[in-house]
C-alpha positions in Angstrom: -12.7 38.1 -80.3 -12.9 34.9 -78.3 -15.7 34.5 -76.1 -13.3 34.2 -72.2 -14.4 31.6 -70.6 -15.3 32.7 -67.2 -15.8 35.7 -67.0 -19.4 38.3 -68.3 -19.4 40.5 -71.5 -21.1 43.3 -69.9 -20.8 43.0 -65.6 -16.8 41.4 -65.7 -18.6 38.7 -62.9 -15.4 35.9 -63.0 -15.0 33.0 -60.2 -14.8 34.1 -57.2 -12.2 32.1 -54.3 -12.9 30.8 -51.1 -12.8 28.1 -48.9 -15.3 25.3 -47.8 -15.1 25.2 -44.0 -16.7 22.0 -42.7 -17.4 21.3 -39.2 -14.5 20.8 -37.4 -13.5 23.8 -38.8 -11.5 22.1 -41.8 -10.8 24.4 -44.7 -10.1 23.6 -48.7 -10.2 25.7 -51.4 -13.3 26.0 -53.6 -14.3 28.6 -56.6 -18.4 29.9 -57.2 -18.6 30.3 -60.7 -20.9 33.0 -62.0 -24.7 31.4 -64.0 -23.3 32.5 -67.6 -25.4 32.0 -71.2 -24.4 32.2 -74.6 -26.7 35.2 -75.8 -26.3 36.0 -79.6 -26.4 39.7 -79.6 -26.0 43.2 -81.1 -22.3 45.0 -81.1 -21.1 47.6 -84.1 -23.9 46.4 -86.8 -22.1 42.8 -85.8 -23.3 39.8 -84.2 -21.5 38.6 -82.0 -21.5 35.7 -79.7 -20.6 36.4 -76.0 -21.2 34.9 -72.4 -23.8 36.8 -70.4 -24.7 36.2 -66.7 -27.9 36.0 -66.0 -27.9 38.7 -63.7 -27.6 41.1 -66.6 -29.9 38.7 -69.4 -32.6 39.1 -66.4 -31.8 42.8 -66.0 -31.9 43.9 -69.6 -28.7 45.1 -69.6 -27.8 43.2 -73.1 -30.4 43.1 -75.9 -30.3 39.7 -78.0 -30.1 39.9 -81.6 -33.1 37.8 -83.6 -32.5 34.5 -85.2 -31.9 34.5 -89.2 -29.3 36.6 -88.3 -31.1 40.3 -89.4 -29.3 43.2 -87.8 -32.3 46.3 -87.9 -30.6 49.7 -88.3 
């Protein structure tokens, strides 16, 4: 499975689009990107690298895999 560049693995949060609006009400397109971090997690007995937003990491929605590659069962 390839790591999706701009989408959270847990909550599917992605890039949001909108406008910069100046004081003169000029509008230019802009993007808001989620704060994604690469995390090693255990899924189906395997350790994989996925991108997870910091909201899901701090909420404990994903369990990081232990270092050293040892999977505890």
